VOVOVEX-129977 format. One record per residue: residue in three letters; x, y, z of N, C-alpha, C in turn. Coordinates in pm, 1 decimal, m for minus. Layout:
BEGIN
Ala/X/Y/Z/X/Y/Z/X/Y/Z
...
//
This chain:
BEGIN
Met/m5564.2/m9741.7/m3161.7/m5450.5/m9679.3/m3226.9/m5390.3/m9573.0/m3136.3
Pro/m5264.1/m9584.3/m3104.4/m5200.7/m9480.2/m3024.3/m5187.4/m9350.1/m3102.7
Ala/m5198.8/m9239.9/m3033.7/m5189.1/m9109.5/m3098.9/m5048.2/m9080.9/m3148.5
Ala/m4947.6/m9142.7/m3086.3/m4808.4/m9115.6/m3122.2/m4757.5/m9205.0/m3235.7
Glu/m4846.3/m9284.3/m3296.4/m4803.9/m9374.0/m3404.4/m4751.4/m9293.4/m3522.6
Ser/m4640.3/m9338.5/m3578.9/m4581.1/m9266.3/m3690.8/m4668.9/m9281.5/m3815.3
Pro/m4667.5/m9180.4/m3904.4/m4750.4/m9189.4/m4025.4/m4700.0/m9299.3/m4118.4
Lys/m4792.8/m9358.6/m4191.4/m4756.5/m9464.8/m4285.4/m4681.0/m9405.1/m4404.2
Leu/m4572.1/m9471.5/m4440.9/m4490.4/m9425.8/m4553.0/m4549.3/m9473.9/m4684.0
Trp/m4545.7/m9387.5/m4785.1/m4594.5/m9420.8/m4918.3/m4482.9/m9474.9/m5006.5
Phe/m4358.3/m9442.0/m4971.8/m4242.4/m9480.4/m5053.4/m4137.8/m9543.7/m4962.9
Arg/m4085.2/m9658.2/m5005.5/m3976.2/m9720.9/m4931.1/m3846.3/m9689.5/m5003.7
Ala/m3739.4/m9687.8/m4927.8/m3608.2/m9660.3/m4986.4/m3565.7/m9777.6/m5074.3
Lys/m3497.1/m9745.9/m5183.0/m3443.2/m9850.7/m5269.2/m3339.6/m9930.5/m5191.0
Arg/m3325.5/m10057.4/m5223.6/m3228.4/m10141.3/m5153.8/m3085.3/m10102.1/m5189.5
Tyr/m3062.0/m10065.8/m5315.2/m2928.4/m10025.2/m5360.4/m2936.1/m9884.2/m5415.4
Gly/m2840.6/m9802.7/m5379.2/m2833.2/m9668.2/m5435.1/m2918.0/m9568.2/m5359.4
Leu/m2966.5/m9469.6/m5433.6/m3036.5/m9356.0/m5376.9/m3172.6/m9343.4/m5443.0
Gly/m3277.7/m9326.7/m5364.8/m3409.7/m9306.0/m5422.4/m3517.4/m9384.3/m5350.8
Trp/m3638.2/m9376.0/m5405.6/m3754.5/m9439.6/m5344.4/m3831.3/m9520.0/m5447.8
Thr/m3915.0/m9610.4/m5396.3/m4007.5/m9685.4/m5478.9/m4142.5/m9690.4/m5407.1
Pro/m4253.4/m9681.5/m5479.0/m4384.6/m9681.8/m5413.8/m4410.6/m9814.0/m5341.4
Cys/m4474.0/m9805.5/m5223.9/m4506.5/m9927.4/m5149.1/m4651.9/m9930.1/m5103.0
Thr/m4730.1/m9826.6/m5132.2/m4872.5/m9824.0/m5099.4/m4949.9/m9773.9/m5221.0
Trp/m5081.5/m9785.1/m5213.2/m5161.9/m9737.3/m5326.1/m5146.6/m9586.7/m5342.7
Gln/m5124.6/m9514.4/m5232.3/m5106.9/m9369.5/m5242.5/m4978.5/m9336.0/m5318.9
Gly/m4872.5/m9411.7/m5291.9/m4747.2/m9391.1/m5363.8/m4761.8/m9420.3/m5512.1
Trp/m4833.1/m9528.3/m5544.8/m4855.9/m9561.1/m5685.3/m4943.0/m9456.5/m5752.4
Ala/m5040.1/m9401.6/m5677.8/m5125.7/m9296.0/m5734.0/m5043.8/m9171.0/m5764.6
Val/m4949.9/m9137.2/m5676.8/m4862.5/m9022.0/m5701.0/m4778.2/m9045.1/m5826.0
Met/m4723.5/m9165.4/m5840.5/m4641.5/m9195.6/m5958.0/m4724.8/m9191.4/m6086.3
Leu/m4845.4/m9245.2/m6081.7/m4932.8/m9242.1/m6198.5/m4968.8/m9098.1/m6234.8
Ala/m4999.9/m9017.0/m6134.8/m5030.8/m8875.8/m6160.2/m4911.1/m8805.1/m6222.5
Phe/m4790.3/m8834.9/m6173.7/m4668.7/m8774.6/m6229.1/m4655.3/m8807.9/m6377.7
Val/m4670.6/m8935.9/m6411.1/m4655.2/m8979.4/m6550.8/m4762.9/m8916.8/m6639.4
Leu/m4887.9/m8918.6/m6592.8/m4996.3/m8861.8/m6672.5/m4980.1/m8710.9/m6691.6
Leu/m4940.5/m8640.4/m6586.2/m4917.9/m8496.0/m6598.6/m4800.2/m8466.4/m6691.2
Leu/m4696.7/m8547.7/m6684.1/m4580.5/m8527.1/m6770.7/m4617.5/m8546.9/m6917.3
Ile/m4686.0/m8655.7/m6947.2/m4724.9/m8683.8/m7085.8/m4827.3/m8582.2/m7135.3
Gly/m4932.8/m8561.1/m7057.3/m5038.1/m8468.3/m7097.8/m4988.5/m8325.6/m7111.0
Gly/m4906.7/m8282.7/m7015.4/m4852.3/m8146.8/m7020.6/m4758.7/m8126.2/m7138.2
Thr/m4680.2/m8228.1/m7170.1/m4589.6/m8218.3/m7284.6/m4668.1/m8202.1/m7414.4
Phe/m4772.2/m8284.1/m7432.3/m4855.0/m8271.6/m7552.6/m4924.5/m8136.4/m7557.8
Ala/m4976.2/m8089.3/m7443.3/m5046.2/m7960.5/m7440.3/m4951.4/m7845.4/m7472.5
Leu/m4831.6/m7847.6/m7415.3/m4735.2/m7741.0/m7443.5/m4695.3/m7740.7/m7590.8
Arg/m4673.4/m7857.4/m7647.6/m4634.0/m7866.4/m7788.0/m4746.5/m7820.3/m7880.5
Arg/m4870.7/m7856.9/m7845.2/m4984.8/m7819.3/m7928.7/m5004.3/m7667.0/m7930.0
His/m4968.8/m7601.7/m7820.4/m4983.0/m7456.2/m7812.9/m4857.4/m7382.3/m7858.2
Gly/m4768.0/m7452.0/m7924.7/m4653.1/m7389.5/m7986.9/m4536.9/m7357.2/m7893.8
Gln/m4535.5/m7416.7/m7777.1/m4424.1/m7392.5/m7684.5/m4302.9/m7473.5/m7728.2
Gly/m4186.9/m7420.7/m7700.9/m4063.5/m7486.7/m7741.8/m4014.6/m7588.9/m7642.0
Thr/m3899.1/m7642.9/m7673.4/m3838.2/m7745.9/m7590.4/m3805.8/m7693.4/m7451.4
Ala/m3764.0/m7568.3/m7440.9/m3729.9/m7511.3/m7310.2/m3850.3/m7512.0/m7215.7
Ala/m3968.5/m7484.1/m7267.8/m4089.8/m7485.4/m7185.5/m4121.7/m7627.1/m7138.3
Val/m4103.1/m7724.2/m7224.2/m4128.7/m7863.6/m7187.8/m4029.9/m7908.4/m7080.3
Ile/m3903.7/m7872.4/m7095.5/m3802.6/m7908.9/m6995.9/m3832.1/m7841.3/m6862.1
Ala/m3869.5/m7714.8/m6864.4/m3903.1/m7643.6/m6740.9/m4022.9/m7709.0/m6672.4
Tyr/m4123.1/m7746.2/m6749.4/m4241.8/m7813.7/m6695.4/m4202.0/m7946.9/m6631.5
Ala/m4119.5/m8024.7/m6699.3/m4075.5/m8153.6/m6646.7/m3994.4/m8135.6/m6518.1
Leu/m3911.2/m8032.0/m6512.6/m3833.0/m8006.9/m6391.6/m3921.8/m7969.5/m6273.6
Val/m4024.0/m7888.9/m6299.1/m4117.7/m7852.3/m6191.3/m4188.3/m7977.7/m6139.0
Leu/m4234.8/m8062.9/m6229.4/m4299.7/m8186.8/m6186.7/m4202.9/m8276.3/m6109.0
Ala/m4078.0/m8283.6/m6152.4/m3978.8/m8366.5/m6083.8/m3951.3/m8313.8/m5942.9
Val/m3944.7/m8182.4/m5928.5/m3922.8/m8123.8/m5795.8/m4042.1/m8154.4/m5705.0
Leu/m4163.6/m8143.1/m5757.8/m4282.8/m8174.6/m5679.0/m4286.3/m8322.0/m5638.9
Leu/m4251.9/m8410.6/m5732.1/m4247.1/m8553.6/m5700.2/m4143.1/m8581.4/m5592.5
Thr/m4026.7/m8520.2/m5603.5/m3922.4/m8538.1/m5503.3/m3968.3/m8488.8/m5366.6
Ala/m4038.9/m8376.6/m5362.7/m4089.3/m8323.6/m5235.7/m4188.2/m8420.1/m5170.8
Val/m4276.9/m8479.1/m5250.8/m4372.8/m8575.5/m5195.6/m4299.0/m8699.4/m5144.7
Cys/m4204.2/m8748.6/m5222.0/m4126.3/m8865.3/m5179.6/m4047.5/m8835.4/m5052.6
Trp/m3991.5/m8717.5/m5043.2/m3913.5/m8677.8/m4926.7/m4002.0/m8675.7/m4802.1
Arg/m4123.2/m8621.4/m4818.8/m4215.2/m8606.8/m4704.7/m4279.6/m8739.0/m4664.7
Lys/m4315.1/m8823.0/m4762.5/m4390.5/m8945.0/m4735.3/m4308.2/m9072.5/m4753.1
Gly/m4175.5/m9059.1/m4759.9/m4090.6/m9176.1/m4779.1/m3989.5/m9192.6/m4667.5
Glu/m3917.6/m9302.8/m4674.0/m3811.5/m9328.1/m4576.8/m3700.9/m9223.8/m4594.3
Pro/m3620.0/m9204.2/m4489.8/m3510.4/m9106.9/m4501.1/m3416.6/m9140.8/m4617.6
Leu/m3371.0/m9037.1/m4684.9/m3286.5/m9053.5/m4802.7/m3140.5/m9070.4/m4761.7
Arg/m3078.7/m9177.0/m4809.5/m2935.0/m9200.7/m4791.9/m2893.2/m9309.2/m4889.7
Trp/m2764.6/m9314.2/m4915.7/m2711.1/m9415.7/m5005.5/m2720.8/m9551.0/m4937.0
Arg/m2768.8/m9652.0/m5009.0/m2784.1/m9785.9/m4952.1/m2703.3/m9886.5/m5032.9
Trp/m2646.1/m9984.1/m4959.9/m2560.4/m10084.4/m5020.5/m2624.3/m10222.6/m5020.4
Gly/m2753.1/m10233.3/m4998.2/m2820.0/m10362.0/m5000.1/m2833.6/m10420.6/m4860.7
Glu/m2838.4/m10553.2/m4853.9/m2857.9/m10623.8/m4727.0/m2747.8/m10591.6/m4627.0
His/m2626.9/m10589.3/m4672.7/m2511.8/m10571.2/m4583.4/m2460.6/m10428.9/m4598.3
Glu/m2515.1/m10339.2/m4516.3/m2474.2/m10197.8/m4521.3/m2328.9/m10184.2/m4479.8
Arg/m2259.9/m10091.9/m4541.9/m2119.7/m10065.1/m4504.0/m2116.4/m9963.5/m4393.1
//
């Protein structure tokens, strides 16, 4: 293995539009963790009497963290038009 080999990407760019999709087990693990934390955290916040604003803030923090991981471990972000780029 050459030392200069680029790191393996966990997320590939979507074919159309903007965003990423998991392409390795690490990417799928990140997505599963996101969903479980979102569901579990929402139930925990509600059970402890927190309002909707707290749930929304929690979801936004998780979304920012997910975006940061995708940005770091995914293909460069840009708008894509499918097979035939414009």
